[in-house]
N, C-alpha and C positions, 0 to 999 in steps of 0.2 A: 939190692941194686946199688950198682956203681952210680956214683954222682952224677960224673959226664952221661948217664943213660936218661937221666931227664933234665938235662941242662936247657933243652929250647923243645914245644910243644910240638908235636908231628903237625906236620901240613896236609891239610884235606886234601882229599883224592878230589881228581879232573871228574866234572861233571859233562862227559862228552855230548850229550842231546841237547843241555841247555835245559829252558824253561818255556814253556809255551803254554797260554792260561788262557781263556775265556770263563769271566766269572759274570755271573749276575745275582746281586743282592734284591729283589724286587722292590720297588721304591725307592732305593739306596744307592746301587751300582752296576754298571753295564759296562765293562773293560774287557778289552783284547789287550796281551802284551805279552813278547818274547824277548830272551834275554840270552846273550850265548855265556858259557863259562868264562872266570873273571871278572865279567861286567858290574860294575856297581852302576845303579839306577837311582836317581832321586827323584821322589815324587812328591810334586808339589799341589798347590791348590788352594784356596781361600778356605775358611772354616765350613766344614760340612760338605766339604766335598767330595767325600767319600775315601781320602787316604788310609784312615786307618782302617776302616771296613777292608779295605784291598787287602792290607795286609794280613788279616782277620781270616779274611776270605782265602786266602793262601794257603794259611796254618790250618785252618778245620776247625777255625774257635765259631765261626757262624756257618748257617747254612747256605747251602749255595747252588744254583744252577749252571750247567755248564761243564767245563774240564779245567783239569790243573794235572799238567805231563812236565814231569821233572827226569831229566836224564832216560827219555824214551819209556819211563813207567809212569802209567795213570796215578794220582793220588785220589784220583774221583770216582774209576770204575773199575774195579766196585771202593769206594768209600774209604779211605785208611783214616784211624784216629789218629789224633794229633801225637800221639808216642811213636807211631808207624812211620810217621815222616822224618827225612832227616832234613830237618830247621833247627835254625838257634834263632831267638824271637828277645829282640829287647825292648821291653816296655818303657812310657812313659814315665812310669813309676816303681821303675827296675822290676816291683813285684819277686824280691828276692825272699825265700824262705825265713821267715823273722825266728823260727827256733833253731838253725841251721848256721854252723860259723862261715866264715868266706869261704874256707876252703871245700866244705861240705857243699855250699851252695854249688860251686863251679865242678864238682865231681859228679852233682845229681846226675845232670845228661848220661853222663857214660857208665853210672852204677846203674840207673834204669834199664841201661841196653846190656846188661849184663858182664859190664868190665868189672874184675876182680877190685876190689877195696884198694891194696896198694897201688896199682896200676891207675888207678881212677885217680887217685890221693898225689900221686908223682904228678901225673898229668896235671891235675891242677894248679899244683905248687909253682908249676913252671910255667905257667898262664899266669899267674899270680905274680911272681917272678918278673916276667913280660911286662906285665903293666906298673910295675914300682911298686909293689903293695903286697908281698910273700909277706913279708913280717906282720901284718894285718889278718893272716891267715885264720889266727884262732877267735877273732872278733866277729861278733853278732852283728845283723844289718842296722841294729838300735845304736850302737859302738861306733860307726861310720860315719863320716861325712857325705855330703849329697855325691860330690865326686870323687869317692872313693867308690861307694855303695853303687854307682854308674859303671866305675872300673870292673867292679867284680861282677857286675850285670852283664858286660859284654864279654868277658871271660869267659863265664859261663855260656854264651851262646856259642862260642866260636869252638871251645873246651872238645866239642863231642865231632868237630869235622863235620860241621853241614854242608849239605850241596845247596842250600838255599838259606842264607840269612837275610834276618827280617827285623830291620831297627825304626822304633818307632819315637823322633824327636828326641835322638838318645842325650842331649846336649840343653833341652829346655829344662830350666829353672835353676842353671847352674850358674855360679858367677862367672862374668866376662872372662877374668882371667883363668879360671877351671875348665871353663868351654873349651878356650883358646886350645889352653896343654893337651884337654882328651880330643879335640878333633884333631890336632897331630897324632897322638897317638896313632890314634883309630886310623888315619889315613895311611899309616906304617902299615898296618896290620891289614888293611883292603889290598893293598898295594900287593902283596903277596898269595894273598887267598885266592883259592881256584874255585870256590862255588861262586855262588851270583848273589848278588847284596840288593835290596832294596832299601831305601834310606828316606823316610820320611821327615820334611822338614820345611820352615817355614823363612830360610834362611839362605838368602843367594848366597852367601859364602861356601856354604857347605855344597850348592849345585853345583857351583864354579870348580871348589876346589878337590870335592872328594868323588865326584859321577864322572862316569864316560857317557851317560845318558843323561836326560832329562824326562820325563814326563809328566803331563800337566793333565791334573784331574779339574774339570767344572761340573758340578750340579750332577755325579757320579759316572761323569764319560768321562774319554781320554778327549781333550782339546787340542793337545800337540805332542809331538815327541821329536826328541832329535840331539844334537852336542849341546851341552852347557852354552857354549858361544853361539850357535844356531840361536837356540831358543832366546837368549838375552838380547842377541841383534835383533829379532823379527818376533818379537811375543805377540802371541792372536789371543789373551786374553787380556782383562783390566788387572788384573790379578798378577801376573807375571810381571805384566808391564810397573806396577808400582815396585815389584820386588828389584827389577831391575834400575827403575829409574828413569822410564820414561813415559812420556806420553805416549799414546795408540790410540788411531781412530777408525773406525770399520766404515769403510764405502762401498757399499756395494760388498764386490767379490775382492776388495781388497782393502790390505791395511797400512794405513800412515803411520809411520813414527818418528816421534823428533823430540831432541833432548829439553830437556826443562832450561838449560843455558842459552837455549836458541828463542826463547820465548820474550818475546816486549811487554812490557807491562806500562799501559797509560791511564790516565785518568779520562782522556778525552778518547773519541773514536780516532783510529790513528788514519794518518794520508799517508800517500807513496806506495812502494812496490809491493809492500806486505800483501802477501793474495789470502793468508788466512785469519779470518779477524774473528772473536769471540768476545761477548760482552758477558759479564759474570759478575758474580760476588764473593769476597775473601773470605774459606772458611776456617783456614789456618794460618798460621807464620812461624815457621820456628827455626832456629839456627839450622845452618847445614855447610858446615868446614865454616869459609869464608864468607859466603853467602847467607840469605836469608830463604827459605824454599816455605813459596805461598801453595795451599792447595786452595785450589778454585771451583765454584761451581759454576759453570757455563754452560749447562744442561747436559754436560757429563764432568765430571770432575777430572778438572787439568791441572798441572804441576809446575812453579814456572822458579827460576832461581832470580833473585835482585839482591844489590849490594845494601847491606845497612843503612846508609845515606840515602839510598831512594825508598826505604821503607818508613825512613823519619819525613824525610819531605814529602811522601804523597800520602801519609796517612796510611801506608797499606795493614790493618789492623781485621781483625775478624767481622763482617757486614760490609766492610768499605766496597763500593762498586769500580768496578775496572774493566777495562780493555786489554785483551791478550790479542797478540799478532805474531805470523812467524812465517819468515820469508820460504817461498816453496824451495829453491836451494837447501835449504835445512831439514828439508821433510825428505824421511826415504819411504819408498812406496815398494811393497810385494804382494804377491798374491795370496788368497786365500787357497791352504790346502788340506784336506782334510787329514788327520794324523794315519 
């Protein structure tokens, strides 16, 4: 086979019907989602919200009630085995086959679908080269660094051209520099990926830079969906509010949000025009850029940014009693909407 025949991995084919899924795992998950070909969905939420369960339900790795349809074909009626679903899965711990080399790991999905060995290996080498690690093709997982192993895992998931790509916290456990480089590489691949990708993450940066849509899970249910910009500007759960650095208060059927920099902190009850006031106790104080970010328990947790000088002068240490106040002009109000 000529060298130029394997210079670039084949681009996955389109999935005209997209993804439509209603998946229920009793006691753990009850979620509906839809996606179009080429769409990247960031799945966020607190620990235990059902993020990994959602990915495993779509993959057929856990028993589910409901329906999963991809490209107009049902994966659940009748149930398709995992190997019969056109998907790629990147696990938190890579889950590479320890007895196989990097190139054999990447070629595995193709070989399991009947692709001839030479063709599968050529495609695997092309993907490893695309991730800049083809020189490590002969190494086994134990001989790779964390970042190298994760690149192999992502290449393995993409090599077979899946209709659905599932990424479960692909940057978890990596050094900041390695994670940043891998995030940039993955962004380039997702930009040309014709299938649908679901990315579970705890990082607001991933949601804002990699995703077209954000799906927020809370207690196993979809709490919010929207563009990254809309979800960041109008969060509807405490977890997302903390993720994007906002305070959010729900009052009946509306949400009210405000920035930590808009919060005034004082030792005595504030006087004047500030409409919103809370009394609470400092839970933590930590550097945040040029400021100090306070977490205050005021019946609900609120965050406020103050100067280092104010922190010292007022003795803003854990346990200190404080008053918080915010002017009405600094508060954004938006309606509660079902996702």
